[in-house]
DOTI-887749 format. One line per 8 residues: number of its first residue (from 1); for each residue x, y, z of N, C-alpha, C. Coordinates in pm, whole numbers, plus 50000, padded with zeros to 5 digits. Layout:
N
NUM) X,Y,Z,X,Y,Z,X,Y,Z; ...
***
This chain:
227
1) 60358,25125,03700,60451,25237,03674,60477,25315,03803; 60600,25368,03813,60634,25448,03930,60569,25585,03920; 60514,25632,04031,60455,25765,04032,60557,25869,04077; 60512,25994,04089,60603,26104,04124,60667,26084,04261; 60589,26038,04358,60643,26017,04492,60742,25901,04494; 60720,25800,04410,60814,25688,04401,60950,25738,04351; 60947,25816,04242,61073,25868,04186,61142,25961,04286; 61062,26042,04353,61119,26134,04453,61188,26056,04565
9) 61121,25949,04612,61178,25866,04718,61305,25796,04671; 61305,25753,04545,61421,25684,04490,61542,25777,04481; 61521,25896,04424,61633,25989,04409,61678,26046,04542; 61584,26065,04635,61623,26112,04769,61707,26007,04841; 61673,25880,04820,61751,25772,04880,61892,25768,04822; 61904,25787,04692,62035,25788,04627,62118,25907,04675; 62054,26024,04687,62124,26142,04736,62174,26121,04879; 62087,26067,04964,62125,26042,05103,62238,25940,05111
17) 62227,25831,05035,62329,25727,05038,62463,25779,04986; 62460,25863,04882,62583,25918,04827,62654,26008,04925; 62580,26100,04986,62641,26191,05083,62690,26116,05207; 62611,26021,05252,62650,25941,05369,62779,25866,05342; 62788,25804,05227,62908,25727,05192,63031,25815,05182; 63017,25931,05120,63129,26024,05106,63181,26067,05242; 63090,26107,05330,63131,26151,05464,63190,26035,05544; 63131,25917,05530,63181,25801,05604,63321,25761,05562
25) 63351,25769,05434,63486,25736,05388,63587,25832,05449; 63553,25960,05454,63642,26061,05513,63664,26032,05661; 63558,25993,05731,63569,25961,05873,63639,25828,05895; 63606,25729,05812,63650,25591,05835,63799,25571,05811; 63857,25642,05715,63998,25619,05684,64090,25642,05805; 64087,25759,05869,64173,25775,05988,64128,25691,06106; 63996,25673,06122,63946,25594,06235,63985,25448,06220; 63973,25393,06100,64009,25253,06078,64160,25232,06097
33) 64240,25329,06053,64385,25318,06071,64420,25321,06220; 64353,25408,06294,64377,25417,06438,64338,25287,06507; 64224,25232,06470,64178,25107,06531,64269,24989,06493; 64327,24996,06373,64412,24886,06327,64546,24883,06398; 64604,25001,06426,64744,25003,06470,64771,25079,06600; 64679,25164,06643,64707,25243,06762,64683,25160,06887; 64772,25175,06983,64758,25105,07111,64708,25204,07216; 64590,25177,07269,64530,25266,07368,64434,25187,07454
41) 64417,25233,07578,64320,25170,07667,64177,25195,07619; 64159,25300,07541,64027,25334,07490,63991,25259,07361; 64086,25185,07308,64065,25121,07178,63946,25025,07180; 63936,24942,07280,63826,24846,07288,63692,24918,07301; 63689,25025,07380,63566,25102,07399,63521,25167,07269; 63615,25229,07198,63582,25297,07073,63540,25196,06967; 63610,25082,06961,63572,24977,06866,63431,24926,06894; 63396,24914,07022,63261,24870,07059,63157,24974,07019
49) 63187,25101,07038,63094,25208,06999,63073,25210,06848; 63181,25189,06773,63170,25187,06627,63083,25070,06582; 63100,24955,06646,63028,24833,06606,62887,24823,06664; 62851,24913,06753,62721,24905,06823,62602,24897,06728; 62598,24973,06617,62483,24962,06526,62464,24825,06462; 62567,24739,06469,62555,24605,06412,62456,24519,06491; 62443,24545,06621,62358,24460,06705,62243,24536,06768; 62251,24668,06775,62145,24746,06837,62034,24771,06736
57) 61908,24749,06772,61797,24773,06680,61797,24917,06629; 61769,24938,06500,61767,25074,06445,61671,25167,06518; 61557,25112,06564,61460,25195,06634,61516,25250,06765; 61604,25173,06830,61665,25219,06955,61761,25334,06927; 61845,25317,06825,61937,25425,06787,61857,25548,06746; 61752,25526,06666,61669,25636,06621,61603,25709,06737; 61558,25634,06837,61494,25696,06953,61590,25788,07027; 61709,25737,07056,61805,25819,07130,61851,25941,07049
65) 61866,25924,06918,61901,26038,06834,61787,26139,06831; 61663,26090,06826,61547,26179,06825,61540,26261,06954; 61567,26196,07067,61567,26266,07195,61681,26368,07200; 61799,26326,07156,61916,26416,07161,61901,26535,07067; 61836,26514,06951,61820,26621,06854,61695,26706,06877; 61607,26659,06964,61483,26731,06991,61507,26860,07067; 61404,26939,07087,61420,27070,07152,61472,27063,07295; 61453,26950,07362,61500,26937,07500,61628,26855,07511
73) 61680,26808,07398,61802,26730,07398,61926,26817,07390; 62041,26756,07415,62168,26830,07416,62195,26894,07279; 62181,26815,07173,62206,26868,07039,62099,26970,07002; 61975,26943,07037,61866,27035,07008,61884,27170,07075; 61924,27168,07202,61946,27293,07274,62061,27372,07212; 62166,27300,07169,62279,27366,07104,62235,27431,06973; 62153,27359,06896,62103,27414,06770,62019,27540,06794; 61936,27537,06897,61853,27654,06927,61938,27772,06973
81) 62044,27744,07047,62134,27851,07090,62204,27915,06970; 62241,27832,06872,62311,27881,06754,62215,27931,06646; 62085,27915,06669,61987,27959,06570,61978,27867,06450; 62011,27739,06470,62009,27640,06362,61879,27560,06370; 61828,27521,06255,61707,27439,06250,61729,27306,06320; 61630,27262,06397,61640,27132,06463,61648,27021,06359; 61720,26915,06392,61747,26808,06295,61633,26709,06273; 61548,26680,06375,61441,26582,06349,61350,26624,06235
89) 61313,26525,06153,61221,26544,06040,61278,26635,05932; 61411,26630,05917,61479,26704,05810,61576,26610,05740; 61620,26650,05620,61718,26570,05547,61851,26565,05622; 61891,26676,05682,62017,26678,05758,62012,26582,05877; 61894,26571,05939,61879,26476,06048,61894,26333,05998; 61835,26304,05881,61852,26172,05819,61999,26144,05790; 62070,26246,05744,62212,26230,05709,62293,26193,05832; 62270,26264,05942,62343,26234,06066,62311,26093,06115
97) 62184,26058,06113,62144,25924,06158,62204,25815,06069; 62207,25839,05939,62261,25740,05846,62411,25722,05865; 62482,25831,05893,62626,25823,05916,62654,25736,06039; 62579,25759,06145,62599,25682,06269,62562,25535,06247; 62450,25511,06181,62401,25374,06165,62486,25292,06069; 62543,25355,05967,62621,25282,05867,62771,25284,05896; 62813,25349,06004,62955,25362,06034,63031,25229,06037; 62983,25127,06110,63061,25002,06114,63072,24931,05980
105) 62974,24952,05891,62976,24886,05762,63083,24944,05669; 63135,25060,05706,63243,25121,05628,63376,25109,05702; 63374,25129,05832,63499,25126,05910,63560,24987,05913; 63480,24884,05939,63536,24751,05958,63602,24692,05832; 63542,24705,05712,63614,24655,05593,63746,24727,05568; 63749,24858,05593,63872,24933,05573,63975,24893,05680; 63929,24874,05802,64020,24830,05909,64080,24693,05876; 63999,24602,05827,64050,24470,05790,64152,24480,05677
113) 64128,24571,05584,64222,24592,05473,64355,24646,05525; 64349,24743,05616,64471,24799,05674,64547,24691,05752; 64475,24607,05824,64540,24498,05899,64613,24403,05805; 64553,24375,05689,64615,24283,05594,64739,24346,05528; 64737,24477,05512,64853,24547,05453,64966,24558,05554; 64930,24591,05677,65030,24607,05782,65106,24738,05771; 65201,24757,05859,65280,24881,05861,65412,24869,05787; 65438,24750,05731,65566,24729,05665,65590,24826,05548
121) 65487,24853,05462,65511,24950,05353,65555,25085,05405; 65499,25130,05519,65540,25258,05575,65683,25252,05627; 65720,25140,05686,65857,25125,05738,65958,25126,05625; 65925,25059,05515,66014,25059,05399,66026,25199,05340; 65912,25267,05330,65913,25403,05277,65995,25496,05365; 65988,25475,05496,66064,25559,05589,66214,25542,05571; 66255,25418,05542,66399,25395,05520,66447,25463,05392; 66355,25490,05302,66390,25558,05177,66372,25709,05187
129) 66338,25756,05306,66330,25901,05329,66193,25962,05308; 66091,25881,05289,65957,25935,05267,65895,25978,05400; 65823,26088,05397,65752,26134,05516,65630,26045,05540; 65591,26027,05668,65479,25936,05700,65350,25967,05623; 65313,26094,05617,65189,26130,05548,65198,26102,05399; 65312,26135,05338,65330,26108,05195,65325,25959,05167; 65389,25880,05253,65390,25735,05234,65249,25679,05251; 65175,25733,05347,65039,25684,05370,64948,25715,05252
137) 64962,25835,05198,64876,25877,05086,64914,25808,04956; 65044,25790,04933,65092,25740,04804,65119,25590,04799; 65124,25526,04916,65152,25382,04919,65037,25305,04982; 65000,25342,05104,64898,25266,05176,64762,25277,05109; 64719,25399,05076,64587,25416,05016,64573,25344,04882; 64670,25353,04791,64657,25274,04667,64649,25123,04693; 64725,25073,04793,64718,24931,04825,64582,24894,04884; 64517,24991,04948,64389,24964,05015,64269,24998,04929
145) 64290,25032,04803,64180,25084,04722,64065,24984,04707; 64095,24856,04694,63987,24758,04680,63903,24748,04807; 63969,24751,04922,63897,24747,05049,63814,24873,05071; 63869,24986,05031,63797,25113,05044,63676,25114,04952; 63694,25063,04831,63583,25057,04736,63473,24964,04787; 63512,24849,04841,63414,24756,04897,63337,24821,05012; 63409,24894,05097,63344,24962,05210,63247,25068,05161; 63286,25141,05057,63199,25245,05002,63071,25185,04944
153) 63087,25077,04870,62970,25011,04810,62879,24956,04918; 62938,24894,05021,62859,24837,05129,62787,24947,05207; 62857,25057,05235,62794,25168,05306,62680,25229,05227; 62700,25245,05097,62596,25300,05009,62473,25210,05009; 62497,25081,04990,62385,24985,04984,62312,24977,05117; 62385,24980,05227,62322,24972,05358,62235,25094,05384; 62280,25211,05341,62202,25334,05360,62075,25331,05276; 62085,25279,05154,61968,25270,05066,61856,25190,05131
161) 61893,25085,05204,61793,24995,05260,61745,25029,05399; 61787,25142,05455,61748,25177,05591,61597,25197,05602; 61543,25159,05717,61399,25179,05740,61371,25234,05880; 61403,25154,05982,61364,25191,06118,61418,25324,06164; 61547,25345,06143,61608,25468,06194,61563,25591,06116; 61540,25574,05985,61496,25689,05905,61350,25723,05935; 61271,25622,05972,61132,25648,06009,61126,25725,06140; 61215,25691,06234,61218,25759,06363,61264,25903,06349
169) 61365,25926,06268,61424,26060,06257,61355,26143,06149; 61319,26079,06037,61267,26154,05923,61118,26178,05926; 61042,26084,05979,60899,26102,05987,60822,26078,05859; 60888,26028,05753,60818,25988,05631,60743,26104,05564; 60812,26217,05547,60752,26335,05485,60778,26332,05335; 60674,26331,05250,60693,26322,05104,60783,26433,05052; 60873,26395,04960,60966,26486,04892,61067,26553,04986; 61070,26511,05111,61162,26572,05207,61241,26467,05284
177) 61173,26371,05343,61241,26265,05418,61188,26127,05384; 61104,26118,05281,61043,25990,05244,61138,25914,05150; 61199,25809,05202,61294,25729,05125,61223,25610,05062; 61296,25535,04980,61235,25426,04904,61180,25317,04995; 61250,25287,05104,61202,25184,05196,61071,25227,05262; 61059,25356,05293,60936,25407,05353,60822,25410,05251; 60857,25438,05125,60755,25442,05022,60698,25302,04995; 60783,25201,05003,60734,25063,04992,60634,25033,05103
185) 60669,25075,05223,60580,25056,05339,60446,25127,05317; 60452,25249,05261,60329,25324,05234,60239,25251,05134; 60301,25195,05029,60223,25122,04928,60157,24998,04988; 60230,24929,05075,60175,24809,05137,60058,24845,05228; 60074,24953,05304,59966,24998,05392,59841,25034,05313; 59861,25087,05190,59748,25126,05106,59700,25011,05017; 59754,24890,05039,59720,24772,04959,59756,24790,04810; 59858,24872,04784,59905,24893,04647,60024,24800,04624
193) 59994,24672,04613,60100,24571,04609,60181,24575,04479; 60119,24618,04370,60192,24626,04243,60303,24730,04253; 60270,24848,04307,60370,24953,04321,60477,24913,04422; 60435,24851,04532,60532,24804,04631,60624,24699,04571; 60568,24613,04486,60648,24510,04420,60752,24568,04326; 60715,24675,04254,60809,24738,04162,60928,24799,04237; 60899,24872,04344,61007,24932,04422,61091,24825,04492; 61025,24720,04540,61098,24611,04605,61190,24540,04506
201) 61143,24525,04382,61225,24461,04280,61348,24545,04250; 61332,24677,04249,61447,24765,04228,61551,24744,04337; 61506,24738,04462,61599,24715,04573,61661,24576,04567; 61582,24476,04526,61633,24340,04515,61744,24331,04411; 61720,24388,04294,61820,24386,04186,61944,24462,04229; 61923,24577,04292,62036,24659,04337,62118,24583,04441; 62052,24521,04538,62124,24447,04644,62202,24331,04586; 62141,24258,04492,62211,24146,04430,62333,24194,04351
209) 62318,24306,04280,62430,24361,04204,62543,24404,04296; 62508,24465,04410,62609,24509,04505,62686,24390,04562; 62612,24286,04604,62679,24168,04660,62766,24098,04556; 62717,24089,04434,62795,24025,04327,62924,24102,04302; 62914,24234,04300,63032,24318,04279,63132,24301,04392; 63083,24297,04516,63173,24283,04630,63244,24148,04630; 63171,24040,04599,63234,23908,04595,63335,23901,04480; 63301,23964,04368,63396,23967,04256,63522,24044,04293
217) 63502,24156,04362,63615,24239,04401,63704,24166,04501; 63643,24098,04597,63721,24022,04696,63796,23906,04629; 63730,23840,04535,63795,23731,04463,63915,23782,04383; 63897,23896,04317,64005,23956,04241,64119,23998,04332; 64085,24056,04448,64186,24100,04542,64266,23983,04597; 64198,23873,04630,64266,23754,04681,64355,23691,04574; 64309,23695,04449,64388,23640,04338,64517,23720,04319; 64505,23854,04327,64623,23938,04311,64723,23918,04424
225) 64669,23895,04548,64757,23873,04661,64834,23742,04649; 64770,23641,04585,64838,23511,04571,64935,23510,04454; 64912,23602,04358,64996,23603,04237,65139,23649,04267
***
């Protein structure tokens, strides 16, 4: 049976993943559109920065964030000047780290969706007198809803399974920064394999359900495009 700390870690993980996904969608929509269609010398550099968490070890990202958010880092010094609590070993610090680490998992699916839609719907809307923002909100976004939904699900699932970066930034504090992946690690360290197995099974079922949903959604989307 799950104990109090297990449930706390589970709900804290869900809360973190939900907030991270919401913020990432808000950030990813304009960023993905810019990467899909804007022509700039900085485009390759920004695309590389967005994709960096795909290949960089989480512990490396966590280390640099920990240094930057610490009392001697740029962000830490700014927080102290403003009288704000330092981010390391807090939920807000986990949130910032999760947004950075999961960014490519949300931006890239939305960017691919925008690329497949193209700018033609906006051009047609413009000939009918629609303003660019209205056309983008009322035409492009509805057409991209499946891609946006897939990105949201992927971002949520990726955040749920984080370990290295949350350990570096959060410090594994019970009821504060202790997520489900860290709680599994704690059970294994204590030779509590039954409890670790229960939490691992929850993540396994969740991950399988997420992948099944995404493949179903992509299959449905491809079918509609061919119809």
